C-alpha positions in Angstrom: 0.0 -0.3 -0.1 1.3 3.3 -0.7 1.8 6.2 2.1 -0.7 9.0 2.6 -1.2 11.5 5.0 -4.0 9.7 6.8 -1.5 6.3 7.4 1.2 8.6 8.3 -0.7 10.8 10.9 -1.7 7.1 11.9 2.0 6.2 12.5 3.3 9.1 14.3 0.1 8.8 16.6 1.1 5.2 17.5 4.8 6.1 17.8 4.1 9.1 20.5 1.2 8.6 22.0 0.6 10.4 24.6 3.0 13.1 24.1 1.7 16.5 22.6 1.1 17.3 19.0 -1.3 20.3 19.3 -1.6 23.4 21.3 -4.2 26.3 21.2 -5.0 29.5 23.4 -8.4 28.7 25.6 -10.8 31.6 24.5 -11.7 31.8 28.3 -8.9 31.5 30.4 -6.2 32.5 27.8 -4.3 29.9 29.1 -2.2 27.1 26.7 -4.2 24.0 26.4 -3.0 20.9 24.3 -3.7 18.1 22.6 -2.3 14.5 22.2 -1.5 12.7 19.3 -3.8 10.0 20.0 -6.4 12.1 21.1 -6.2 13.9 17.9 -6.5 10.5 15.8 -9.3 9.3 17.8 -11.3 12.9 17.0 -10.1 12.4 13.4 -11.8 9.2 12.7 -14.8 10.0 14.7 -15.1 13.3 11.7 -15.0 10.1 9.5 -17.7 7.7 10.7 -19.5 10.6 11.2 -19.2 11.8 7.4 -20.0 8.6 6.5 -23.3 8.6 8.6 -24.4 11.8 6.2 -23.5 9.9 3.6 -20.0 11.8 2.0 -18.0 9.6 0.0 -14.9 9.5 -2.2 -14.3 12.7 -4.5 -17.5 14.7 -2.6 -16.0 18.3 -2.1 -16.5 19.6 1.9 -15.1 22.8 2.7 -13.3 24.7 6.1 -14.6 28.1 7.0 -12.5 29.0 9.7 -8.9 30.3 11.4 -6.8 28.5 12.7 -7.7 26.2 15.3 -7.2 22.6 16.1 -10.8 21.0 14.6 -9.4 23.2 11.2 -6.6 19.9 11.0 -8.8 17.1 12.7 -11.1 17.9 10.2 -9.1 17.8 7.5 -7.6 14.2 8.5 -11.2 13.0 9.2 -12.1 13.9 5.4 -9.1 12.7 3.8 -10.2 9.8 6.2 -13.1 9.0 3.9 -11.4 9.7 0.2 -13.3 13.1 0.3 -12.0 16.5 -1.1 -11.1 19.4 1.7 -11.9 22.5 0.2 -10.4 26.1 2.3 -11.6 29.2 2.4 -10.1 31.8 3.8 -11.8 32.8 6.9 -12.4 36.4 5.4 -13.8 35.5 2.3 -16.9 37.4 1.3 -20.5 35.6 0.2 -20.1 35.9 -3.3 -16.8 34.7 -2.9 -17.7 31.8 -1.0 -20.7 31.2 -3.4 -18.5 31.1 -6.2 -16.5 28.1 -4.7 -19.8 26.3 -3.3 -21.1 26.1 -6.9 -18.7 24.8 -9.0 -17.4 22.2 -6.6 -21.0 21.2 -5.9 -20.1 21.3 -2.0 -22.9 19.7 0.6 -21.2 20.0 4.0 -19.0 23.0 5.4 -17.3 22.7 8.7 -17.7 26.6 9.9 -15.8 28.1 12.9 -17.3 31.6 14.6 -20.4 33.3 14.6 -19.8 35.7 11.1 -19.0 32.7 9.5 -21.8 30.6 10.5 -24.3 33.4 9.4 -22.4 33.3 6.1 -23.1 29.8 6.0 -27.0 29.8 6.6 -27.3 32.5 3.7 -24.8 30.1 1.5 -27.6 27.2 2.5 -30.4 29.6 1.0 -28.2 31.1 -2.1 -27.0 27.6 -3.3 -28.2 24.9 -5.3 -26.1 22.3 -3.2 -25.2 23.1 0.4 -27.5 21.3 2.9 -25.3 20.9 6.2 -23.0 23.1 8.5 -21.1 21.7 11.4 -20.1 24.9 13.8 -17.1 24.8 15.5 -17.7 27.4 17.9 -19.2 25.8 21.2 -21.0 28.9 22.1 -23.0 29.0 19.1 -26.2 27.1 19.1 -27.5 26.0 15.7 -30.8 27.1 15.0 -31.5 25.1 11.4 -32.2 21.6 10.8 -28.9 21.2 9.1 -26.8 22.6 11.0 -25.3 20.8 14.4 -22.6 21.7 16.6 -18.8 20.0 17.0 -19.3 18.1 19.9 -22.8 16.5 18.4 -21.3 16.3 15.1 -18.7 13.3 17.0 -21.1 11.8 18.1 -22.9 10.7 15.3 -21.5 7.2 15.2 -20.8 7.1 18.6 -21.6 3.1 18.0 -18.7 2.8 15.9 -20.7 1.6 13.1 -18.4 2.7 10.6 -14.8 2.4 11.9 -14.3 -1.1 9.8 -15.6 1.7 6.5 -13.3 4.4 7.2 -10.4 1.3 8.0 -11.0 -0.2 4.3 -11.1 3.7 3.0 -8.1 4.5 4.2 -6.1 1.7 2.7 -7.7 2.4 -0.8 -6.6 5.8 -0.9 -4.2 6.0 -4.4 -1.2 8.3 -4.6 -3.0 10.2 -7.9 -6.2 10.3 -4.9 -7.2 14.5 -4.8 -6.5 15.5 -1.1 -7.6 19.3 -1.9 -8.8 21.8 -3.7 -7.3 25.4 -2.9 -8.4 28.4 -4.6 -5.7 30.8 -5.5 -6.8 34.3 -4.4 -7.1 35.6 -8.0 -5.4 39.3 -7.8 -6.0 39.1 -11.6 -9.4 37.6 -12.7 -11.4 34.7 -11.5 -9.9 32.6 -9.0 -9.0 28.9 -9.9 -9.2 25.9 -8.2 -6.1 23.8 -7.4 -6.1 20.3 -7.3 -3.1 18.6 -5.4 -3.1 14.6 -4.8 -1.8 12.6 -1.7 1.4 11.9 -4.1 1.8 15.9 -4.0 2.0 15.7 -0.7 4.6 13.0 0.0 6.9 14.2 -2.6 7.3 17.8 -1.0 7.6 15.8 2.4 10.4 13.4 1.3 12.0 16.7 -0.7 11.9 19.0 2.4 13.6 16.4 4.3 17.0 16.5 2.0 16.7 20.1 2.8 15.6 21.4 6.2 16.4 19.9 9.6 12.8 19.4 11.4 12.6 17.0 14.6 10.8 15.8 17.4 11.9 18.7 19.5 10.4 21.5 17.4 7.6 23.5 18.0 5.9 25.6 14.7 3.8 28.5 15.4 0.6 28.5 13.2 -0.5 31.8 12.2 -0.7 32.1 8.7 -3.8 30.7 7.1 -4.4 27.2 7.1 -6.4 27.6 3.8 -3.0 29.0 2.2 -0.9 26.1 0.6 2.3 27.4 2.2 0.6 26.8 5.9 -1.1 23.8 5.4 2.0 22.3 3.8 4.2 23.4 6.3 1.5 21.6 9.3 1.9 18.9 7.7 5.4 18.3 7.6 5.4 19.4 10.9 3.6 16.6 11.9 5.2 14.2 9.6 8.4 15.3 11.2 6.8 14.7 14.4 6.8 18.3 15.7 4.9 20.1 17.7 2.2 22.5 16.4 0.5 26.0 18.1 -2.5 27.3 16.7 -2.7 31.4 16.6 -6.5 31.9 15.9 -6.0 35.5 15.4 -3.0 36.5 13.4 -2.8 40.2 14.9 -1.7 38.4 18.6 1.6 36.6 16.9 4.1 39.5 18.1 2.4 38.9 21.8 2.2 35.3 21.8 5.9 34.7 20.4 7.3 34.9 24.0 5.0 32.6 25.6 4.5 30.2 22.9 8.4 30.1 22.5 8.7 28.4 18.9 11.8 26.7 17.1 10.1 27.7 13.8 7.3 29.4 11.6 6.0 30.3 8.3 6.4 33.9 7.9 5.4 36.5 4.8 8.1 39.6 4.2 5.5 41.8 5.5 5.7 40.1 8.7 9.8 41.0 8.6 8.7 44.5 7.4 6.5 45.5 10.1 8.8 44.1 12.6 11.7 45.8 11.3 9.6 49.1 11.0 8.6 48.3 15.3 12.4 47.9 15.9 13.6 51.5 14.3 10.7 53.2 15.6 11.9 52.1 18.9 15.1 52.9 18.0 14.5 56.4 17.8 13.7 56.8 21.3 17.2 55.8 21.8 20.1 57.8 22.9 22.6 58.6 20.6 25.3 56.5 22.0 22.4 53.4 22.3 22.1 54.1 19.0 26.0 53.6 18.3 26.0 50.4 20.4 23.1 49.0 18.5 24.2 50.3 15.0 27.8 48.7 15.9 26.2 45.0 17.0 24.3 44.8 13.5 27.6 45.6 11.7 29.4 43.0 13.6 26.5 40.4 13.3 26.2 41.5 9.3 29.9 40.5 9.4 29.6 37.4 10.9 26.7 36.5 8.8 28.2 37.0 5.6 30.9 34.0 6.2 27.9 31.5 7.3 26.4 32.4 4.5 29.8 31.3 2.4 29.7 28.4 4.9 33.0 29.9 5.6 34.1 29.9 9.1 34.3 33.4 11.2 37.7 34.7 12.2 38.4 34.2 15.9 38.4 38.4 16.4 34.7 38.4 14.3 33.5 35.9 16.5 34.4 37.4 19.9 33.0 40.8 18.6 29.5 39.2 17.5 29.6 37.4 20.7 29.6 40.9 22.8 27.1 42.3 20.4 25.1 39.5 21.4 25.4 40.2 24.8 24.6 43.7 24.2 21.4 43.8 21.3 21.5 41.0 19.4 20.2 38.3 21.8 17.1 41.0 22.9 16.1 41.0 18.9 15.9 37.5 19.2 14.0 37.2 22.2 11.3 39.6 19.9 10.5 36.4 18.4 10.5 34.1 21.5 14.1 33.5 21.7 14.4 30.2 20.8 13.8 30.0 17.0 15.8 28.2 14.7 14.9 29.3 11.7 11.9 30.9 9.9 10.5 29.8 5.8 9.5 33.0 4.8 7.9 33.2 1.1 4.6 34.7 -0.5 5.8 38.0 -2.1 9.7 39.3 -2.7 11.4 40.6 0.5 14.4 43.2 0.3 17.7 41.6 0.5 18.5 44.2 2.9 16.2 43.2 5.5 16.9 39.4 4.8 20.7 40.3 5.5 19.8 42.3 8.9 17.4 39.8 10.3 20.5 37.2 9.6 22.3 39.7 11.1 20.4 39.4 14.6 20.5 35.9 14.2 17.2 34.8 12.9 17.7 32.5 10.3 15.1 33.4 7.5 14.6 30.8 5.3 13.5 32.6 2.2 11.9 31.0 -0.8 9.9 31.0 -3.8 6.9 28.2 -4.7 3.4 28.1 -5.9 -0.1 26.8 -5.0 0.3 24.9 -8.4 3.9 23.2 -7.1 2.6 22.5 -3.5 4.5 25.1 -2.1 8.3 25.4 -2.3 10.3 24.8 -5.5 13.2 27.0 -4.1 14.6 28.2 -0.7 18.2 28.6 1.1 19.7 25.5 2.1 21.3 25.7 5.7 25.0 25.7 4.8 25.4 28.0 2.0 22.9 30.6 0.1 22.8 33.9 -1.4 20.8 36.8 0.1 19.9 38.0 -3.6 18.3 35.3 -5.0 15.0 33.3 -3.9 17.2 30.2 -2.7 18.4 26.8 -3.9 16.1 24.9 -6.2 14.5 22.2 -3.9 15.8 18.4 -5.1 14.0 16.1 -7.2 12.2 19.3 -8.7 13.4 20.7 -12.1 13.5 24.3 -13.0 13.9 25.8 -16.2 13.8 29.5 -17.6 12.0 29.5 -21.1 13.0 32.1 -23.8 10.7 34.8 -23.0 12.4 34.6 -19.3 9.6 32.9 -17.8 9.9 30.1 -14.7 8.6 26.6 -15.2 8.6 23.8 -13.0 8.5 20.4 -13.3 8.4 17.3 -10.8 6.4 15.3 -7.8 5.0 18.5 -6.3 3.9 19.7 -9.6 -1.0 20.0 -9.5 -3.0 17.7 -11.3 -4.7 20.9 -12.7 -7.4 23.6 -12.1 -10.8 22.0 -11.2 -13.3 22.2 -13.7 -11.1 24.3 -16.1 -9.6 21.9 -18.4 -8.8 25.3 -21.0 -6.6 27.2 -18.2 -5.0 23.8 -17.0 -4.1 23.3 -20.9 -2.7 26.8 -21.1 -0.3 26.3 -17.8 0.2 22.9 -17.8 2.0 21.8 -21.0 4.2 18.3 -21.4 4.3 18.5 -17.5 5.9 21.9 -17.0 4.0 24.3 -14.8 3.8 27.9 -16.5 4.3 29.8 -13.4 3.9 33.2 -15.0 6.6 34.9 -12.8 10.0 36.5 -14.7 13.2 35.0 -13.5 16.8 33.1 -13.8 18.9 30.7 -12.7 22.2 32.1 -10.9 25.7 30.1 -11.9 25.2 28.9 -8.2 21.9 26.9 -9.0 20.2 29.7 -7.1 16.6 30.8 -8.1 15.9 34.3 -8.7 12.3 35.6 -9.3 12.5 39.0 -10.7 8.9 40.2 -11.8 5.1 38.7 -12.5 5.2 38.5 -16.2 1.6 40.1 -16.2 2.5 42.8 -13.8 5.5 44.2 -15.8 4.5 47.7 -17.2 5.2 49.1 -20.5 5.3 53.0 -20.7 3.7 54.6 -24.2 7.1 55.2 -25.2 7.8 51.6 -25.2 10.4 50.8 -22.4 9.0 47.8 -20.1 9.4 49.0 -16.1 9.4 46.4 -13.6 6.7 47.4 -10.6 8.3 45.1 -7.8 11.8 46.7 -8.5 10.2 50.1 -7.6 8.4 48.7 -5.0 11.4 47.1 -2.9 13.8 50.0 -3.3 10.7 52.2 -2.0 9.7 49.7 0.4 13.0 50.0 2.3 12.4 53.7 3.0 11.5 53.9 6.5 9.1 56.7 5.4 7.2 54.3 3.1 4.9 51.8 4.4 3.1 50.8 1.3 3.5 51.7 -2.6 2.1 50.5 -5.5 3.6 52.0 -8.8 1.6 52.3 -11.9 2.3 53.1 -15.7 1.1 50.3 -18.2 0.7 52.3 -21.4 1.2 55.9 -19.5 3.9 58.1 -20.3 5.3 58.0 -17.2 5.9 56.0 -13.8 3.4 57.1 -10.9 2.8 55.9 -7.9 0.4 55.7 -4.4 2.4 55.7 -1.3 0.9 55.2 2.1 3.4 56.6 4.4 4.6 54.6 7.7 3.0 57.1 9.8 4.5 56.5 13.4 7.5 57.4 12.0 6.0 60.3 9.7 4.0 62.0 12.9 7.8 61.8 14.6 9.1 63.9 12.0 6.3 66.3 11.6 6.7 67.2 14.9 10.2 68.5 14.4 8.6 71.1 12.0 5.7 72.0 13.8 3.3 69.9 12.5 1.8 68.2 16.2 -1.6 66.3 16.8 -2.2 66.4 13.1 -4.9 63.1 11.8 -3.6 60.9 8.9 -6.2 62.3 6.2 -4.9 66.0 7.2 -1.1 64.9 7.4 -1.0 63.7 3.8 -2.2 67.0 2.2 0.5 68.8 3.9 3.0 70.8 1.6 5.6 70.4 3.8 4.8 66.6 4.5 4.6 66.6 0.1 7.8 68.1 0.0 9.3 66.1 2.3 8.3 62.8 0.2 10.0 64.3 -3.0 13.1 65.0 -1.5 13.7 61.2 -0.3 11.9 59.8 -3.2 14.3 62.0 -5.1 17.7 60.2 -3.5 15.7 56.8 -3.5 15.6 56.4 -7.3 19.2 58.3 -8.0 20.5 54.9 -10.0 17.0 54.0 -11.9 17.3 55.2 -15.5 15.2 58.0 -16.5 12.0 55.8 -17.8 11.8 54.0 -14.5 11.7 57.0 -12.2 8.5 57.8 -10.7 7.5 61.3 -11.8 4.8 61.9 -9.4 2.7 60.7 -6.2 0.1 60.5 -4.6 0.0 59.8 -0.6 -2.8 58.0 1.0 -4.0 57.9 4.6 -5.3 54.6 5.0 -3.0 51.0 4.6 -4.1 48.8 2.0 -5.2 46.0 3.8 -7.8 43.1 3.4 -10.6 44.3 5.3 -10.6 47.3 2.7 -10.2 44.6 -0.2 -7.1 46.3 -1.2 -5.1 43.0 0.0 -5.7 39.9 -0.8 -6.0 37.1 1.6 -2.2 36.2 1.4 -1.9 40.0 1.7 -0.6 40.7 -2.0 -1.7 43.8 -3.7 -5.0 43.3 -5.8 -3.0 45.8 -8.5 -5.9 45.9 -10.6 -8.5 46.7 -8.2 -6.4 49.3 -6.4 -6.2 50.8 -10.0 -9.8 51.0 -10.5 -10.4 52.4 -7.0 -8.0 54.9 -7.6 -9.1 56.0 -10.8 -9.7 59.3 -10.6 -6.3 60.5 -8.3 -4.3 58.0 -11.2 -5.7 60.0 -13.6 -5.4 63.7 -11.7 -1.4 62.8 -11.6 -1.0 62.5 -15.2 -3.1 65.7 -16.1 -1.3 67.8 -13.6 2.0 67.5 -15.5 
């Protein structure tokens, strides 16, 4: 019998028994509680038996619409155990986003987390043809519909164990090519598509990660990125595969406060996490005396020199090692304590991160394992090796994965992690998956040392009206390193020159504004003051001194509200919805071009 995820979990439970597999924060007491391996498997089997009692079978598509919590993964494994297919939803999904996916997958049953998600699911029961049953995780919600049932009652639907043998048979019958999940992409442009991933994809991903990473039974991972995304989902199952402990963070906004309590040794992250952390460090540094600032800067500089040797797999000189030990006691250890003080490494992907930030955090002793991947490739295509790595690349190509660059510069990927196709979209599949090669839509190149560099989304490249191609990512990365710029989107496709929408870093800006007598001014007024606009003109002039003339931002608009998931400007994976944003700010953009 071929290995599959459910079988792997069962084997780990036999090995680890009463040992902790999950930790979660109790909503009432705020205290962290745990779940053992044997309880995890027992609960997931109850889910499987209950699903069979509802008539769920092979190839039925079942949804999970919840924030991160143990029930998410327990349900996930339980669904796999009856050979059904898991369709995850971001916990902030709108009714229309949910309806589109439910209609396309002909979904009959959905697991939901909180009250808001429950209410959306009730609406979906009335407004879709297929959805008939809702299982509610939150114990405080009392279902008021015949098709709804709470989690605890659901788990007792087969209390007599009538379907136990059938669950065993179904697990044994799982084939490598069976679908595990259909994950819908965020859709920054156009319609979202359901990526079909199989047991074979997951198992192959575990195998190649074993060759690249060192994860063991003593590790603790903080799970705060959404489980609905391929990155955290794949990572969670790799953590279980390795026998480590996973700690669920239901509210990702609490992550920084929870890290000292959790003390994780590893956790998945996105570049935005490090950008915000760096901004916080700089804001605190601004309050320090000049002597303390000098000590801080010396420590970072020393740590940086030390990390450069490590990145080349070279032993640092004794003198530098001694200096680094002093810097560690003075500053670096305190910075690591922000992350709980026990971090060994932090996988990071999902968007571009500036080499500056990579070097900064590596100088503190935080190993950011930066990588590149996609939902269609079961996440990781490349990531840093632990012994040798290039801060200016997106990691070395994973063992067992083939990557080549097309004549147009597009990154093409082939291997056991590449998806089966898009659900119900054969034409889209045929355009993207050609002779086993996934056409990523990303532009990049492979370095002489074998590292992959992703430079741009091909569809995002701008072509000015003069015929010059411009990389928005290059502009946004460089501008984004400025401590006074929180977010930026470059615009210029079919335009005479480049413009930008900029969200200031208001914490830093208000400190600067006070120096020139602008006190107690709200954000909306601050961004239209001529002194502030001139301040940004000067900074932008300096930032783009090395740009070619056609790459330079000619005009910009300061915005008082950040782009967020809540206002629809960011996807659930924190990527800018570029087309939507350009439409939203159409009048402001047009004015920038008319004013020149």
